[in-house]
C-alpha positions as CSV (number, residue, x, y, z in Angstrom):
1,M,-8.0,-17.0,0.2
2,T,-6.9,-16.6,3.8
3,A,-9.4,-17.1,6.6
4,G,-11.2,-13.8,7.5
5,A,-10.0,-12.1,4.2
6,L,-12.3,-11.1,1.3
7,P,-11.1,-11.7,-2.3
8,R,-10.6,-8.8,-4.7
9,R,-9.1,-8.4,-8.1
10,F,-7.3,-5.4,-9.5
11,V,-6.0,-4.6,-13.0
12,G,-2.4,-3.8,-13.4
13,R,-0.4,-2.4,-16.5
14,G,-1.3,-4.0,-19.6
15,G,-4.6,-5.5,-18.3
16,I,-2.7,-8.0,-15.9
17,R,-4.9,-9.4,-13.3
18,L,-3.7,-9.0,-9.7
19,V,-5.3,-11.1,-7.0
20,A,-5.6,-9.7,-3.6
21,D,-6.9,-10.5,0.1
22,V,-8.7,-7.7,1.9
23,W,-9.3,-7.5,5.7
24,G,-11.2,-4.7,7.5
25,E,-14.1,-2.5,7.1
26,A,-14.8,-0.8,3.8
27,S,-15.0,2.5,5.7
28,S,-11.6,2.3,7.3
29,P,-8.5,4.0,5.8
30,P,-6.6,1.9,3.2
31,L,-3.3,0.3,3.8
32,V,-1.6,-1.7,1.1
33,L,0.9,-4.6,1.8
34,L,3.3,-5.6,-1.0
35,H,5.4,-8.7,-0.5
36,G,9.0,-9.3,-1.6
37,G,10.3,-11.0,-4.6
38,G,9.6,-14.8,-4.7
39,Q,6.9,-14.5,-1.9
40,T,3.1,-14.3,-2.2
41,R,0.4,-12.4,-0.5
42,H,0.3,-15.0,2.2
43,A,3.5,-13.4,3.6
44,W,1.1,-11.1,5.3
45,D,-1.4,-13.7,6.6
46,R,-0.7,-12.8,10.2
47,T,0.0,-9.0,9.6
48,G,-3.2,-8.3,7.7
49,P,-5.8,-9.3,10.3
50,R,-3.8,-7.5,13.1
51,L,-3.6,-4.3,11.2
52,A,-7.3,-4.5,10.3
53,A,-8.1,-5.0,14.0
54,L,-6.4,-1.6,14.7
55,G,-8.7,0.2,12.2
56,W,-7.2,-0.3,8.7
57,R,-8.6,-1.6,5.5
58,V,-5.8,-3.9,4.5
59,V,-5.2,-4.9,0.9
60,A,-2.6,-7.6,0.2
61,P,-2.1,-8.4,-3.5
62,D,0.1,-11.0,-5.2
63,L,2.5,-9.1,-7.4
64,R,2.7,-9.9,-11.1
65,G,4.3,-13.3,-11.6
66,H,3.6,-14.4,-8.0
67,G,1.0,-16.5,-6.5
68,T,-2.3,-16.5,-8.3
69,S,-1.8,-13.2,-10.1
70,D,-1.1,-13.3,-13.8
71,W,2.3,-13.8,-15.1
72,S,3.7,-11.4,-17.7
73,A,3.1,-13.0,-21.1
74,D,6.4,-12.1,-22.4
75,G,8.4,-13.0,-19.2
76,D,9.3,-9.3,-18.8
77,Y,9.5,-8.2,-15.0
78,D,11.2,-4.9,-15.3
79,L,10.9,-2.8,-12.2
80,D,8.8,-0.2,-14.1
81,L,6.2,-2.9,-14.7
82,F,5.8,-3.5,-11.0
83,A,5.7,0.3,-10.2
84,D,2.9,0.6,-12.8
85,D,1.1,-2.1,-11.2
86,V,1.2,-0.3,-7.9
87,R,0.0,3.0,-9.6
88,A,-2.9,1.1,-11.1
89,L,-3.9,-0.5,-7.8
90,V,-3.7,2.8,-5.9
91,A,-5.8,4.5,-8.5
92,E,-8.4,1.8,-8.5
93,L,-8.6,2.1,-4.7
94,G,-9.7,5.7,-5.2
95,E,-8.1,6.7,-1.9
96,R,-4.6,7.6,-0.6
97,P,-3.3,4.5,1.1
98,V,-0.3,3.9,3.3
99,V,1.8,1.4,1.4
100,V,4.0,-1.1,3.2
101,G,6.5,-2.8,0.9
102,A,9.0,-5.5,1.5
103,S,12.0,-5.8,-0.6
104,L,10.8,-5.9,-4.2
105,G,7.4,-4.5,-3.1
106,G,9.2,-1.6,-1.3
107,I,11.2,-0.7,-4.4
108,S,8.0,-0.8,-6.5
109,A,6.1,1.4,-4.1
110,L,9.0,3.8,-3.9
111,L,9.2,4.2,-7.7
112,A,5.4,4.4,-8.0
113,A,5.3,7.2,-5.4
114,G,8.4,9.1,-6.3
115,E,8.5,9.0,-10.1
116,A,6.0,10.5,-12.5
117,P,3.1,9.8,-12.8
118,A,3.2,9.7,-9.0
119,A,0.7,7.4,-7.3
120,A,-1.4,9.1,-4.8
121,V,0.1,7.5,-1.6
122,R,-0.2,8.9,1.9
123,A,2.9,7.4,3.5
124,L,5.5,4.6,2.9
125,V,6.9,1.8,5.1
126,L,9.9,0.2,3.5
127,V,10.7,-3.3,5.0
128,D,14.4,-4.1,4.7
129,V,14.9,-2.2,1.5
130,A,16.8,1.0,0.7
131,H,18.4,2.6,-2.1
132,R,21.0,-0.2,-2.6
133,P,21.4,-3.8,-1.2
134,D,24.5,-5.5,0.1
135,H,25.6,-7.7,-2.8
136,R,26.5,-10.6,-0.4
137,G,22.9,-10.8,0.8
138,V,21.6,-10.6,-2.7
139,R,23.8,-13.3,-3.8
140,R,22.6,-15.6,-1.0
141,I,19.0,-15.0,-2.1
142,M,19.7,-15.8,-5.7
143,E,21.5,-18.9,-4.8
144,F,18.5,-20.2,-2.7
145,A,16.0,-19.2,-5.4
146,R,17.9,-21.0,-8.1
147,A,19.0,-24.1,-6.1
148,R,16.0,-26.3,-6.8
149,P,14.7,-25.6,-10.4
150,D,13.1,-29.2,-10.4
151,G,11.2,-28.3,-7.2
152,F,10.5,-30.6,-4.2
153,A,9.1,-34.1,-3.7
154,S,6.9,-32.9,-0.8
155,V,5.8,-29.9,1.1
156,G,8.1,-31.1,4.0
157,E,11.1,-31.1,1.8
158,A,10.4,-27.5,0.8
159,A,10.1,-26.6,4.6
160,D,13.4,-28.2,5.2
161,A,15.1,-26.2,2.6
162,V,13.7,-23.0,4.0
163,S,14.7,-23.9,7.5
164,A,18.3,-24.5,6.2
165,Y,18.2,-21.1,4.5
166,L,16.8,-19.3,7.5
167,P,18.6,-20.9,10.5
168,H,17.8,-18.0,12.8
169,R,14.1,-18.4,12.3
170,P,12.3,-21.0,14.6
171,R,11.1,-23.9,12.5
172,P,7.3,-24.0,12.2
173,H,5.6,-26.8,14.1
174,D,3.5,-27.5,10.8
175,P,5.5,-27.5,7.6
176,E,2.2,-27.5,5.8
177,G,1.9,-23.7,6.2
178,I,4.5,-23.3,3.5
179,R,2.1,-25.0,1.1
180,K,0.6,-21.5,0.1
181,N,3.9,-20.5,-1.3
182,L,4.0,-23.6,-3.5
183,R,2.2,-24.9,-6.6
184,R,2.0,-28.4,-8.2
185,H,4.0,-28.9,-11.4
186,G,3.5,-32.6,-12.4
187,D,4.4,-34.6,-9.5
188,R,6.6,-32.0,-7.8
189,W,6.0,-28.9,-5.7
190,V,7.6,-25.7,-7.0
191,W,7.7,-22.1,-5.8
192,H,4.6,-20.1,-6.6
193,W,6.2,-17.6,-8.9
194,D,7.3,-17.3,-12.5
195,P,10.9,-18.7,-12.8
196,R,11.6,-16.3,-15.8
197,M,11.9,-13.5,-13.2
198,L,15.2,-14.9,-12.1
199,D,16.8,-14.3,-15.5
200,G,16.5,-10.5,-15.3
201,F,17.2,-10.2,-11.6
202,A,20.3,-12.6,-11.7
203,A,21.7,-10.6,-14.6
204,R,21.3,-7.1,-13.1
205,P,20.4,-7.3,-9.3
206,D,21.8,-3.8,-8.7
207,P,22.5,-2.1,-12.1
208,P,24.4,1.1,-12.2
209,G,22.4,4.2,-11.5
210,R,19.6,2.4,-9.5
211,A,20.8,3.6,-6.1
212,E,20.8,7.3,-7.3
213,R,17.3,6.6,-8.9
214,L,15.8,5.3,-5.7
215,L,17.2,8.1,-3.6
216,A,15.9,10.7,-5.9
217,A,12.5,9.0,-6.0
218,A,12.4,8.9,-2.1
219,R,13.3,12.6,-2.0
220,R,10.6,13.6,-4.6
221,A,7.9,11.4,-3.0
222,A,8.1,13.9,0.0
223,L,6.0,11.5,2.2
224,P,6.3,10.3,5.8
225,T,8.5,7.3,5.3
226,L,9.6,4.6,7.8
227,L,12.5,2.2,7.1
228,V,12.1,-1.0,9.0
229,R,15.4,-2.8,8.9
230,G,16.0,-6.4,10.0
231,G,18.5,-6.1,12.8
232,V,20.7,-9.0,11.4
233,S,19.8,-8.4,7.8
234,D,22.5,-9.3,5.2
235,V,20.7,-7.2,2.5
236,V,20.4,-3.9,4.1
237,G,23.3,-3.3,6.5
238,A,23.4,-0.6,9.2
239,D,25.7,1.3,7.0
240,I,23.4,1.3,4.0
241,A,20.4,2.3,6.2
242,D,22.5,5.2,7.6
243,E,23.2,6.4,3.8
244,F,19.6,6.1,3.0
245,C,18.3,8.1,6.0
246,A,21.1,10.7,5.5
247,G,20.0,11.2,1.8
248,V,16.4,11.4,2.6
249,P,15.7,13.8,5.6
250,H,12.1,12.9,6.1
251,V,12.8,9.1,6.7
252,R,12.5,7.6,10.1
253,R,14.1,4.3,10.9
254,V,13.6,1.4,13.3
255,D,15.6,-1.8,13.5
256,V,13.8,-5.1,14.4
257,G,16.3,-7.2,16.5
258,D,16.9,-10.7,15.7
259,A,15.1,-10.4,12.3
260,G,16.8,-11.0,9.0
261,H,15.8,-9.7,5.5
262,M,12.4,-11.3,5.8
263,V,11.4,-9.1,8.8
264,V,7.7,-10.1,8.8
265,G,8.2,-13.7,8.7
266,D,11.0,-13.7,11.3
267,R,9.4,-11.5,13.9
268,N,6.0,-10.5,12.9
269,E,4.8,-9.3,16.3
270,H,7.9,-7.1,16.7
271,F,7.3,-5.8,13.2
272,I,3.8,-4.7,14.0
273,D,5.1,-3.0,17.2
274,A,7.7,-1.3,15.1
275,I,5.1,0.3,12.6
276,V,2.2,1.0,14.9
277,P,3.6,4.2,16.3
278,F,4.4,5.5,12.9
279,L,0.9,4.7,11.7
280,E,-0.8,6.3,14.8
281,G,1.3,9.5,14.3
282,L,0.8,10.0,10.6
283,E,-1.1,13.3,10.9
284,G,1.7,14.9,12.7
285,L,4.3,13.4,10.4
286,E,2.5,14.7,7.4
287,E,2.6,18.3,8.9
288,D,6.2,17.9,9.6
289,V,7.0,16.9,6.0
290,E,4.9,19.9,4.7
291,A,6.8,22.2,7.0
292,D,10.1,20.9,5.8
293,L,9.0,21.6,2.1
294,A,7.9,24.9,2.9
295,D,11.4,25.7,4.6
296,L,13.1,24.4,1.5
297,G,11.0,26.6,-0.7
298,D,11.9,29.6,1.4
299,S,15.6,28.8,1.5
């Protein structure tokens, strides 16, 4: 558990246990942070307290198969399972949260909010994820994820691997910070996620029909939506972001300069600066979406 956070457990699809950190007052409006594939809830360790200080009750779970949440017993990590976990978490909260999802977390949130049975979500923030990825960026991610199946001899060795993978990110002064993304396996350190996830993702990272499915989900969700793109992302290029925004009229977009696909880890302060105006203006944005829907109904 992160300092200042309270632990909470949620139950996902099939009774799977999801472990979360929670910051903020119980009376504050809820905001859910969903990390990307291969990450853990600790991706939000700096973001959660900052948003709680701005008046939100922030909930950051480990997705199934990640961190200290349960693994799928049969090794199945279909996107529908992640989306159903989001639906279950939102229902257990009992309120309409803003959901911020990075990469896999963003796709899961989009499907949960835009496909039946739709989760009761107030707004979406999609962090460097759109309807389709750039295959070159996905290939680079998969190469990194599969590069060290035997793990690392030390935490420092893992930190070196991350620095080589993310040369644009300043190297942390203390490599021990990466320990939260690792677990012990014998005398080695391995990434804190179920390696069986790679089998499905590697085989079909962008299957036919998914782009159309995600665009349709975004339109049906009819929610205030913000796309936060990493300015130097090799996964969501400017052309892909343009396509997504053109296909979903109620989406707003902001680019975070000098950030790659892992926007929050690369430029956390700039990320927060990018989303705060959206969060502060939600009431007006909700009215705008309702007006747009009314206009469509009249046309």
